[in-house]
GUPAMI-109656 format. One record per residue (C-alpha): residue in one letter; chain; x, y, z. Coordinates in steps of 0.25 Angstrom, whole numbers, always signed. Each point is the difference from the previous one (the first is absolute). Last residue first. Layout:
   residu   chaine       x       y       z
        A        A       X       Y       Z
...
***
This chain:
   residu   chaine       x       y       z
        X        A     +65      +9    +167
        X        A     -15      -1      -1
        X        A      -4     +12     -10
        X        A     +12      -5      -9
        X        A      -9     -14      -2
        X        A     -12     +10      -6
        X        A     +10      +8      -7
        X        A      +5     -13      -7
        X        A     -15      -7      -1
        X        A      -5     +13      -8
        X        A     +12      +0     -10
        X        A      -3     -15      -3
        X        A     -13      +4      -3
        X        A      +2     +11      -8
        X        A     +13      -5      -8
        X        A     -12     -14      -2
        X        A     -13      +9      -3
        X        A     +10      +7     -12
        X        A      +6     -12      -6
        X        A     -13      -4      -1
        X        A      -6     +12      -6
        X        A     +12      +0     -10
        X        A      -3     -16      -3
        X        A     -16      +5      -1
        X        A      +3     +12     -10
        X        A     +11      -9      -8
        X        A     -11     -12      -3
        X        A     -11     +11      -4
        X        A     +10      +8      -9
        X        A      +3     -14      -9
        X        A     -15      -2      +2
        X        A      -3     +13      -6
        X        A     +10      -3     -10
        X        A      -6     -13      -4
        X        A     -13      +8      -3
        X        A      +4     +10      -6
        X        A     +10     -12     -13
        X        A     -15      -6      -1
        X        A      -6     +14      -2
        X        A      +9      +2     -10
        X        A      +0     -12      -8
        X        A     -16      +1      +0
        X        A      +2     +13      -6
        X        A      +9      -6     -11
        X        A     -10      -8      -2
        X        A     -12      +7      +0
        X        A      +7     +11     -10
        X        A      +2     -14      -7
        X        A     -14      -4      -2
        X        A      -3     +14      -3
        X        A      +9      +1     -11
        X        A      -6     -13      -6
        X        A     -13      +4      +0
        X        A      +3     +14      -6
        X        A      +8      -9     -12
        X        A     -11      -8      -1
        X        A     -11     +12      -1
        X        A     +10      +7     -11
        X        A      -1     -11      -7
        X        A     -14      -2      -1
***
């Protein structure tokens, strides 16, 4: 019986560890997504400003 109980407790511990790992990965993924969105927004802003400047140069 003692072996069974040990096995169960060990499994519970492993499951808890896995849950913590998944949680950390989710948080990391969220941060990466946030960074990616910021980066894309910056890229788009730079492109639109550049295209506007080019258009203005053509008019002058």
